[in-house]
C-alpha positions as CSV (number, residue, x, y, z in Angstrom):
1,X,138.9,-102.3,206.7
2,X,137.0,-105.4,207.9
3,X,139.0,-108.0,210.1
4,X,139.7,-110.8,207.3
5,X,141.2,-108.2,205.3
6,X,143.4,-106.6,207.8
7,X,144.8,-110.2,208.8
8,X,145.4,-111.2,205.1
9,X,147.5,-107.6,204.6
10,X,149.5,-108.0,207.9
11,X,150.6,-111.6,207.0
12,X,151.7,-110.3,203.6
13,X,153.5,-107.4,205.2
14,X,155.4,-109.7,207.9
15,X,156.0,-112.1,204.9
16,X,157.9,-109.2,203.1
17,X,160.1,-108.1,206.2
18,X,161.0,-111.9,206.8
19,X,162.3,-112.4,203.6
20,X,164.1,-109.0,203.3
21,X,165.8,-109.6,206.5
22,X,166.9,-113.1,205.3
23,X,168.7,-111.5,202.4
24,X,170.1,-108.9,204.3
25,X,171.7,-111.8,206.8
26,X,173.5,-113.2,203.3
27,X,174.9,-110.0,202.7
28,X,178.3,-109.3,203.8
29,X,178.8,-106.8,206.5
30,X,181.0,-103.9,205.4
31,X,181.0,-100.4,206.9
32,X,177.6,-98.9,207.2
33,X,176.4,-101.6,205.2
34,X,174.1,-102.7,208.4
35,X,172.6,-99.2,208.1
36,X,171.7,-99.6,204.7
37,X,170.3,-103.0,205.3
38,X,168.1,-101.7,208.5
39,X,167.1,-98.8,206.0
40,X,166.1,-101.1,203.3
41,X,164.0,-103.3,205.4
42,X,162.3,-100.5,207.5
43,X,161.7,-98.8,204.2
44,X,159.8,-101.4,202.7
45,X,158.2,-102.8,206.0
46,X,157.1,-99.3,206.3
47,X,155.6,-98.8,203.1
48,X,153.9,-102.4,203.0
49,X,152.3,-101.7,206.5
50,X,151.0,-98.3,205.6
51,X,149.5,-99.2,202.4
52,X,147.9,-102.3,204.0
53,X,146.0,-100.3,206.6
54,X,143.4,-98.0,206.4
55,X,141.8,-96.5,202.9
56,X,142.4,-93.3,201.0
57,X,145.5,-92.6,199.2
58,X,147.4,-95.5,199.8
59,X,150.4,-93.9,197.6
60,X,150.8,-91.3,199.9
61,X,150.4,-93.4,203.0
62,X,153.0,-95.9,201.7
63,X,155.5,-93.0,200.9
64,X,155.2,-91.8,204.7
65,X,155.7,-95.4,206.0
66,X,158.7,-96.0,203.8
67,X,160.3,-92.7,205.1
68,X,159.6,-93.6,208.7
69,X,160.3,-97.3,208.5
70,X,163.5,-96.4,206.8
71,X,164.5,-93.8,209.6
72,X,164.0,-96.6,212.3
73,X,165.5,-99.5,210.6
74,X,168.6,-97.4,209.7
75,X,169.1,-96.3,213.5
76,X,169.4,-100.0,214.2
77,X,172.8,-100.5,212.2
78,X,173.9,-96.7,212.4
79,X,174.0,-97.1,216.3
80,X,176.2,-100.0,216.5
81,X,178.7,-98.5,213.6
82,X,178.6,-95.2,215.4
83,X,179.2,-96.9,218.9
84,X,182.0,-98.6,217.7
85,X,183.6,-95.5,216.0
86,X,183.1,-93.7,219.5
87,X,185.0,-96.1,221.2
88,X,187.7,-96.2,219.1
89,X,188.0,-92.4,218.9
90,X,187.9,-92.2,222.5
91,X,190.6,-95.3,223.0
92,X,192.7,-93.6,220.3
93,X,192.5,-96.9,218.2
94,X,190.5,-98.0,215.2
95,X,187.8,-100.5,214.5
96,X,188.3,-103.6,212.7
97,X,186.3,-106.5,211.2
98,X,189.0,-109.0,211.4
99,X,189.1,-111.2,214.2
100,X,193.2,-111.3,213.3
101,X,193.4,-108.1,215.0
102,X,193.5,-109.6,218.1
103,X,196.6,-111.6,217.5
104,X,198.5,-108.3,217.0
105,X,201.0,-108.5,219.8
106,X,201.7,-104.7,219.5
107,X,197.9,-103.5,220.1
108,X,197.1,-103.3,224.2
109,X,193.5,-102.6,223.0
110,X,191.8,-104.1,220.0
111,X,188.2,-103.1,218.8
112,X,186.3,-105.4,216.5
113,X,182.6,-105.1,215.4
114,X,180.5,-107.9,214.1
115,X,176.9,-108.3,212.7
116,X,176.0,-109.2,216.3
117,X,178.3,-107.0,218.4
118,X,181.1,-104.7,219.1
119,X,183.9,-106.0,221.4
120,X,186.9,-104.1,223.2
121,X,189.5,-106.4,224.1
122,X,192.1,-105.2,226.8
123,X,195.5,-107.0,227.0
124,X,196.0,-108.4,230.2
125,X,199.8,-106.5,230.6
126,X,197.8,-103.2,230.5
127,X,194.9,-104.2,232.8
128,X,196.5,-106.1,235.8
129,X,199.5,-107.2,237.6
130,X,200.7,-110.7,237.6
131,X,198.0,-113.0,239.6
132,X,196.2,-109.9,240.4
133,X,192.2,-108.8,239.8
134,X,192.8,-105.3,240.4
135,X,193.1,-103.0,237.3
136,X,196.1,-101.0,237.1
137,X,195.6,-97.2,236.9
138,X,196.3,-97.1,233.5
139,X,193.2,-99.7,233.1
140,X,191.0,-97.5,234.9
141,X,192.0,-94.5,233.2
142,X,190.9,-96.6,229.9
143,X,188.2,-97.9,231.2
144,X,186.7,-94.6,232.2
145,X,187.2,-93.3,228.7
146,X,184.8,-96.3,227.6
147,X,182.3,-95.5,230.2
148,X,182.1,-92.2,228.8
149,X,180.7,-93.4,225.6
150,X,178.7,-96.3,227.3
151,X,176.5,-93.5,228.9
152,X,175.2,-92.7,225.4
153,X,173.9,-96.0,224.7
154,X,172.1,-97.1,227.7
155,X,170.3,-99.7,225.5
156,X,173.5,-101.9,224.9
157,X,174.0,-105.0,226.8
158,X,177.5,-105.2,228.4
159,X,179.0,-108.8,228.7
160,X,182.6,-108.8,230.6
161,X,184.7,-111.8,229.9
162,X,188.2,-112.6,231.4
163,X,190.8,-115.0,230.1
164,X,194.1,-116.3,231.3
165,X,196.9,-118.5,229.6
166,X,197.6,-122.4,230.7
167,X,199.8,-121.5,233.6
168,X,198.4,-123.5,236.9
169,X,195.4,-125.5,237.0
170,X,192.0,-124.8,235.4
171,X,190.3,-124.2,238.4
172,X,192.6,-121.5,239.6
173,X,192.5,-120.0,236.2
174,X,188.5,-119.9,236.3
175,X,188.7,-118.1,239.6
176,X,191.3,-115.7,238.3
177,X,189.1,-115.0,235.1
178,X,186.1,-114.4,237.0
179,X,187.7,-112.0,239.4
180,X,189.2,-110.1,236.6
181,X,185.9,-109.7,234.7
182,X,184.2,-108.7,237.9
183,X,186.4,-106.2,239.0
184,X,186.0,-104.4,235.3
185,X,182.2,-104.8,235.8
186,X,182.3,-103.3,239.3
187,X,184.4,-100.1,237.8
188,X,181.5,-99.9,234.9
189,X,178.5,-100.0,237.7
190,X,179.8,-97.7,239.8
191,X,179.9,-95.4,237.2
192,X,176.1,-95.1,237.3
193,X,175.5,-96.4,233.6
194,X,172.0,-97.8,233.1
195,X,173.3,-100.7,230.9
196,X,172.4,-104.3,231.8
197,X,175.9,-106.0,232.7
198,X,176.8,-109.6,232.8
199,X,180.3,-110.9,233.9
200,X,181.9,-114.2,233.6
201,X,185.4,-116.2,233.1
202,X,186.5,-118.5,230.8
203,X,189.7,-119.6,232.4
204,X,191.9,-120.7,229.6
205,X,189.1,-122.4,227.4
206,X,189.2,-119.8,224.4
207,X,192.7,-119.0,223.6
208,X,192.9,-117.1,220.5
209,X,196.6,-118.4,220.0
210,X,198.4,-121.6,221.1
211,X,199.8,-121.3,224.7
212,X,203.0,-122.2,223.5
213,X,205.3,-119.4,224.2
214,X,205.6,-116.2,226.4
215,X,204.2,-113.9,223.7
216,X,201.1,-116.0,222.8
217,X,200.4,-116.5,226.3
218,X,200.2,-112.7,226.7
219,X,197.7,-112.6,223.7
220,X,195.6,-115.0,225.7
221,X,195.2,-113.0,228.9
222,X,192.6,-110.8,228.2
223,X,189.4,-109.0,229.3
224,X,186.8,-108.6,226.6
225,X,184.0,-106.3,226.7
226,X,181.0,-107.1,224.5
227,X,178.5,-104.5,223.5
228,X,175.1,-106.2,222.3
229,X,172.3,-104.2,220.6
230,X,169.6,-106.5,222.3
231,X,169.0,-109.6,224.4
232,X,168.5,-111.8,221.1
233,X,172.1,-110.8,220.4
234,X,173.9,-112.2,223.7
235,X,176.3,-115.0,223.4
236,X,178.0,-117.5,225.7
237,X,181.3,-116.5,224.8
238,X,183.0,-119.3,226.6
239,X,181.6,-121.9,224.4
């Protein structure tokens, strides 16, 4: 195949993938839908790229490319879904797609999933003693269960974020939130996982409910562990 024809076909292939990606992003992300979206994009991309390169039986190459592309594309979405479900099972809870789940005062652990990340929220009352950044024995036990799953997903990027209520000044709570996030990060790092890990604190700047009652303050005191599929998905969760 001459170079001009190759570049022409490559441009067509990239355009098709971009178009499908845009369509997929507009769809609602229900359970397993990310898997289907990834497989769809992968299948079409594989078929187009296979048919656009080389000579000979294009139909056969397109079919093979579609199958391979679907497998790779589907795995992207599937791994996030699978990871979230494995974590939920290990911590004896369920996966939610609603942010309202974080406002349930009866839950010590909340696992939510979006199109960009899986998030594990640990409530302060289970994690730390008052004004302490040292995880309780219960917290260490729960984190060890999470670590066992993380070891199966070394490609996930881990971001640990600490939060406080608004009692005390901002500087004090900033330090406390950072220290709590760092102590959880230390536990995960010391386990030998291969993931990239970041830790930061948000003081009381990211309250999920107003700090107008003891019950609400308890909801706002938390440590969140975000699991991202790649570097492009990482966000500053304190903004």
